[in-house]
C-alpha positions as a Markdown table, in Angstrom:
| # | Residue | x | y | z |
|---|---|---|---|---|
| 1 | Unk | -77.7 | -47.3 | -5.8 |
| 2 | Unk | -75.7 | -45.2 | -3.6 |
| 3 | Unk | -74.3 | -46.5 | -0.5 |
| 4 | Unk | -75.2 | -45.0 | 2.7 |
| 5 | Unk | -72.5 | -42.6 | 4.0 |
| 6 | Unk | -70.7 | -42.3 | 0.7 |
| 7 | Unk | -69.5 | -38.7 | 0.2 |
| 8 | Unk | -69.2 | -37.5 | -3.3 |
| 9 | Unk | -66.9 | -34.6 | -3.9 |
| 10 | Unk | -67.5 | -32.3 | -6.7 |
| 11 | Unk | -64.8 | -30.2 | -8.3 |
| 12 | Unk | -65.0 | -26.6 | -7.3 |
| 13 | Unk | -65.4 | -24.0 | -10.0 |
| 14 | Unk | -62.2 | -22.6 | -11.3 |
| 15 | Unk | -61.5 | -19.2 | -9.9 |
| 16 | Unk | -61.8 | -16.5 | -12.4 |
| 17 | Unk | -58.9 | -14.0 | -12.6 |
| 18 | Unk | -59.3 | -10.3 | -12.8 |
| 19 | Unk | -59.2 | -9.6 | -16.5 |
| 20 | Unk | -58.4 | -5.9 | -16.2 |
| 21 | Unk | -57.0 | -4.7 | -19.5 |
| 22 | Unk | -56.0 | -1.0 | -19.2 |
| 23 | Unk | -55.8 | 0.7 | -22.5 |
| 24 | Unk | -53.7 | 3.8 | -22.5 |
| 25 | Unk | -55.1 | 6.6 | -24.4 |
| 26 | Unk | -53.2 | 9.6 | -25.8 |
| 27 | Unk | -54.2 | 11.9 | -22.9 |
| 28 | Unk | -53.0 | 9.5 | -20.3 |
| 29 | Unk | -49.7 | 8.9 | -22.1 |
| 30 | Unk | -49.1 | 12.7 | -22.4 |
| 31 | Unk | -49.9 | 13.2 | -18.7 |
| 32 | Unk | -47.5 | 10.5 | -17.6 |
| 33 | Unk | -44.7 | 11.9 | -19.9 |
| 34 | Unk | -45.2 | 15.4 | -18.4 |
| 35 | Unk | -45.1 | 14.0 | -14.8 |
| 36 | Unk | -41.8 | 12.3 | -15.6 |
| 37 | Unk | -40.2 | 15.4 | -17.1 |
| 38 | Unk | -41.4 | 17.5 | -14.1 |
| 39 | Unk | -40.0 | 15.0 | -11.6 |
| 40 | Unk | -36.6 | 14.9 | -13.3 |
| 41 | Unk | -36.5 | 18.7 | -13.5 |
| 42 | Unk | -37.3 | 19.0 | -9.8 |
| 43 | Unk | -34.6 | 16.4 | -8.9 |
| 44 | Unk | -32.0 | 18.2 | -11.0 |
| 45 | Unk | -33.0 | 21.5 | -9.5 |
| 46 | Unk | -32.6 | 20.2 | -6.0 |
| 47 | Unk | -29.2 | 18.7 | -6.8 |
| 48 | Unk | -28.1 | 22.1 | -8.3 |
| 49 | Unk | -29.3 | 24.0 | -5.2 |
| 50 | Unk | -27.6 | 21.5 | -2.9 |
| 51 | Unk | -24.2 | 21.8 | -4.7 |
| 52 | Unk | -24.6 | 25.6 | -4.9 |
| 53 | Unk | -25.3 | 25.8 | -1.1 |
| 54 | Unk | -22.4 | 23.6 | -0.3 |
| 55 | Unk | -20.1 | 25.8 | -2.4 |
| 56 | Unk | -21.3 | 28.9 | -0.5 |
| 57 | Unk | -20.7 | 27.1 | 2.8 |
| 58 | Unk | -17.1 | 26.5 | 1.7 |
| 59 | Unk | -17.2 | 22.7 | 1.3 |
| 60 | Unk | -15.4 | 23.0 | -2.0 |
| 61 | Unk | -12.4 | 25.1 | -1.1 |
| 62 | Unk | -10.2 | 26.4 | -3.9 |
| 63 | Unk | -6.7 | 25.0 | -3.8 |
| 64 | Unk | -7.5 | 21.8 | -2.0 |
| 65 | Unk | -5.7 | 18.8 | -3.2 |
| 66 | Unk | -6.2 | 15.4 | -2.0 |
| 67 | Unk | -3.2 | 13.8 | -0.3 |
| 68 | Unk | -1.4 | 11.2 | -2.4 |
| 69 | Unk | 0.1 | 8.1 | -1.2 |
| 70 | Unk | 3.3 | 7.1 | -2.9 |
| 71 | Unk | 5.0 | 3.8 | -2.5 |
| 72 | Unk | 8.6 | 4.8 | -2.3 |
| 73 | Unk | 11.3 | 2.2 | -2.9 |
| 74 | Unk | 14.5 | 2.9 | -1.2 |
| 75 | Unk | 17.6 | 1.7 | -3.0 |
| 76 | Unk | 20.1 | 3.1 | -0.6 |
| 77 | Unk | 18.9 | 1.3 | 2.6 |
| 78 | Unk | 18.6 | -2.5 | 2.5 |
| 79 | Unk | 17.7 | -5.2 | 4.9 |
| 80 | Unk | 20.4 | -7.6 | 6.3 |
| 81 | Unk | 18.7 | -10.5 | 4.5 |
| 82 | Unk | 19.6 | -9.0 | 1.1 |
| 83 | Unk | 23.2 | -8.2 | 1.8 |
| 84 | Unk | 24.7 | -11.1 | -0.2 |
| 85 | Unk | 22.3 | -11.1 | -3.2 |
| 86 | Unk | 22.9 | -7.7 | -4.8 |
| 87 | Unk | 23.3 | -7.5 | -8.5 |
| 88 | Unk | 26.8 | -5.8 | -8.3 |
| 89 | Unk | 29.9 | -8.0 | -8.3 |
| 90 | Unk | 31.8 | -5.8 | -5.8 |
| 91 | Unk | 30.1 | -3.4 | -3.4 |
| 92 | Unk | 30.3 | -1.9 | 0.1 |
| 93 | Unk | 27.7 | -2.4 | 2.9 |
| 94 | Unk | 27.6 | 0.0 | 5.8 |
| 95 | Unk | 25.9 | -1.1 | 9.0 |
| 96 | Unk | 24.9 | 1.6 | 11.4 |
| 97 | Unk | 22.1 | 3.0 | 13.4 |
| 98 | Unk | 20.3 | 5.5 | 11.1 |
| 99 | Unk | 17.2 | 6.0 | 13.4 |
| 100 | Unk | 18.0 | 9.7 | 13.9 |
| 101 | Unk | 18.3 | 12.1 | 11.0 |
| 102 | Unk | 21.6 | 13.4 | 12.4 |
| 103 | Unk | 24.4 | 11.4 | 10.9 |
| 104 | Unk | 26.9 | 10.3 | 13.5 |
| 105 | Unk | 29.9 | 10.7 | 11.4 |
| 106 | Unk | 29.7 | 13.0 | 8.4 |
| 107 | Unk | 33.3 | 12.3 | 7.3 |
| 108 | Unk | 32.5 | 8.6 | 6.9 |
| 109 | Unk | 29.4 | 9.4 | 4.8 |
| 110 | Unk | 31.5 | 11.8 | 2.7 |
| 111 | Unk | 34.1 | 9.1 | 2.1 |
| 112 | Unk | 31.4 | 6.6 | 1.2 |
| 113 | Unk | 29.9 | 9.1 | -1.2 |
| 114 | Unk | 33.3 | 9.5 | -3.0 |
| 115 | Unk | 33.7 | 5.7 | -3.3 |
| 116 | Unk | 33.8 | 4.2 | -6.8 |
| 117 | Unk | 32.0 | 1.1 | -5.6 |
| 118 | Unk | 28.2 | 1.0 | -5.0 |
| 119 | Unk | 27.4 | 1.6 | -1.3 |
| 120 | Unk | 24.4 | 0.1 | 0.4 |
| 121 | Unk | 23.4 | 1.0 | 4.0 |
| 122 | Unk | 21.7 | -1.2 | 6.6 |
| 123 | Unk | 19.8 | 0.5 | 9.4 |
| 124 | Unk | 20.4 | -1.6 | 12.4 |
| 125 | Unk | 17.7 | 0.3 | 14.4 |
| 126 | Unk | 14.9 | -1.5 | 12.5 |
| 127 | Unk | 13.4 | -4.5 | 14.1 |
| 128 | Unk | 14.1 | -6.9 | 11.2 |
| 129 | Unk | 17.8 | -5.9 | 11.3 |
| 130 | Unk | 18.3 | -5.6 | 15.0 |
| 131 | Unk | 18.3 | -9.4 | 15.3 |
| 132 | Unk | 21.7 | -9.5 | 13.7 |
| 133 | Unk | 23.3 | -7.1 | 16.3 |
| 134 | Unk | 25.8 | -8.8 | 18.5 |
| 135 | Unk | 28.7 | -8.1 | 20.9 |
| 136 | Unk | 31.1 | -10.0 | 18.6 |
| 137 | Unk | 31.1 | -9.8 | 14.8 |
| 138 | Unk | 31.3 | -12.8 | 12.4 |
| 139 | Unk | 33.9 | -12.0 | 9.8 |
| 140 | Unk | 33.5 | -15.4 | 8.0 |
| 141 | Unk | 29.7 | -15.3 | 7.3 |
| 142 | Unk | 28.7 | -16.9 | 4.0 |
| 143 | Unk | 25.0 | -16.2 | 4.3 |
| 144 | Unk | 23.0 | -13.4 | 5.7 |
| 145 | Unk | 21.6 | -15.4 | 8.6 |
| 146 | Unk | 25.2 | -16.0 | 9.8 |
| 147 | Unk | 26.0 | -12.3 | 10.0 |
| 148 | Unk | 26.7 | -10.8 | 13.4 |
| 149 | Unk | 27.2 | -7.0 | 13.5 |
| 150 | Unk | 29.0 | -5.2 | 16.3 |
| 151 | Unk | 28.3 | -1.5 | 16.1 |
| 152 | Unk | 29.3 | 0.6 | 13.1 |
| 153 | Unk | 30.7 | -1.9 | 10.5 |
| 154 | Unk | 31.7 | -1.7 | 6.9 |
| 155 | Unk | 31.8 | -4.9 | 4.8 |
| 156 | Unk | 33.2 | -5.2 | 1.3 |
| 157 | Unk | 31.5 | -8.0 | -0.6 |
| 158 | Unk | 33.0 | -9.5 | -3.8 |
| 159 | Unk | 31.2 | -12.1 | -5.8 |
| 160 | Unk | 28.8 | -12.9 | -2.9 |
| 161 | Unk | 31.5 | -13.3 | -0.2 |
| 162 | Unk | 33.0 | -11.1 | 2.4 |
| 163 | Unk | 36.3 | -9.7 | 1.3 |
| 164 | Unk | 36.9 | -7.1 | 4.0 |
| 165 | Unk | 35.2 | -6.7 | 7.3 |
| 166 | Unk | 36.0 | -3.4 | 9.2 |
| 167 | Unk | 34.6 | -2.5 | 12.6 |
| 168 | Unk | 34.7 | 0.9 | 14.3 |
| 169 | Unk | 34.7 | 4.5 | 13.0 |
| 170 | Unk | 38.5 | 5.0 | 13.0 |
| 171 | Unk | 39.2 | 1.8 | 11.2 |
| 172 | Unk | 36.5 | 2.6 | 8.6 |
| 173 | Unk | 38.0 | 6.0 | 8.0 |
| 174 | Unk | 41.4 | 4.6 | 7.5 |
| 175 | Unk | 40.1 | 1.9 | 5.1 |
| 176 | Unk | 38.2 | 4.4 | 3.0 |
| 177 | Unk | 41.1 | 6.8 | 2.7 |
């Protein structure tokens, strides 16, 4: 006794999958191995011809060396911020404009080279050091941020404090003699 208008849904048949089962016989395996070896041989041959052609064109020039980038640490020139924290107990610090390769006063550099104390140089032409340039020097500075440098200046530091503060080329020459 089915009711009028009642729809009965039947399950659809399950879809059958492709049950392709390729079996590889010896002839097919041999052919595929031969194809692989030929492909690899062609690839290596093309690579060899490419390198040989580039060599003939001069891409690989004899004597070419790639530029090297060296990080060079300069122990002679220091920044103003490190003037008071050197490892030496007593040392000299020369403040000058070293922006040009020509030394302004060779005699002072010779006297500094003959000094028994370690000598550090501060290049006042650099941006980080030019902040400390001033018209009037501060001879009583205790920290590097208090330093004021007026032109060519030589400072002798002993135990982290300024012992001698000399300004001007003539005064520095007299002091170093």
